[in-house]
C-alpha positions in Angstrom: 2.1 -15.7 -14.6 2.5 -13.3 -12.3 -0.6 -13.0 -9.4 -2.0 -9.9 -9.3 -2.1 -8.3 -5.8 -5.0 -7.8 -4.1 -4.4 -3.9 -2.6 -6.5 -4.1 0.4 -6.4 -8.1 1.0 -2.4 -6.1 1.2 -3.7 -3.6 3.5 -5.3 -5.7 6.3 -2.6 -7.5 6.1 -0.3 -5.1 7.0 -2.7 -3.7 10.0 -2.6 -7.0 11.5 1.7 -7.2 11.3 1.4 -4.2 13.0 -1.5 -4.8 15.4 0.9 -8.2 16.2 4.3 -6.3 16.5 2.5 -3.4 19.2 1.0 -6.6 21.6 5.4 -7.1 22.5 4.8 -10.0 22.7 7.4 -11.5 20.2 11.0 -12.6 19.9 13.5 -11.4 18.0 13.1 -13.7 15.0 9.4 -13.7 14.8 10.0 -8.9 15.3 12.0 -10.0 12.6 9.8 -11.7 10.0 7.3 -9.4 10.8 9.4 -6.2 10.2 10.1 -8.0 6.9 6.8 -8.9 5.5 5.4 -5.4 7.1 8.4 -4.3 4.5 7.2 -6.1 1.2 3.9 -6.0 1.9 4.1 -1.8 2.2 6.5 -1.4 -1.5 3.0 -3.2 -2.7 0.7 -1.3 -1.9 2.7 1.8 -2.7 3.3 -0.4 -6.0 -0.9 -0.2 -6.7 -1.5 3.1 -5.3 1.1 5.0 -8.0 -0.7 2.8 -10.7 -3.8 3.7 -9.9 -2.9 7.3 -9.8 -0.7 6.8 -13.5 -4.2 5.4 -14.8 -5.9 7.7 -13.7 -3.7 10.2 -14.7 -3.8 9.0 -18.1 -7.6 8.8 -18.4 -8.1 12.5 -16.6 -5.7 13.7 -19.3 -7.7 11.9 -22.1 -11.0 13.2 -21.5 -9.2 17.2 -21.4 -9.6 17.3 -17.3 -5.7 18.3 -16.7 -5.7 20.8 -14.1 -5.3 18.9 -10.9 -6.5 20.0 -7.7 -4.8 19.2 -4.2 -7.2 17.4 -1.6 -6.3 18.8 1.0 -8.8 21.3 3.6 -6.9 24.3 3.9 
C-alpha cells in the first residue's frame, strides 16, 4: 500500500533542507544528498499541488463554476 504524501510536512522538510544548504557548512557529498532529497520533495509537492488543482477543477465543473479568474493583483 502506498503511503499518502503529506504536503505540509514535505514543504517544511524542503524549507529545512534549503536552510541547511544555505548555511554552507556541508561537505560536497552531504550537499549532493540534501540536493537530491530536495529535488524529490519538490517533485512530490508539485504533484500534490497538481492533484489538488485537478480536484478543484472537477468539483467546480460539476457545480457549474467553469469561469476561471487569475488570482494576481493586476
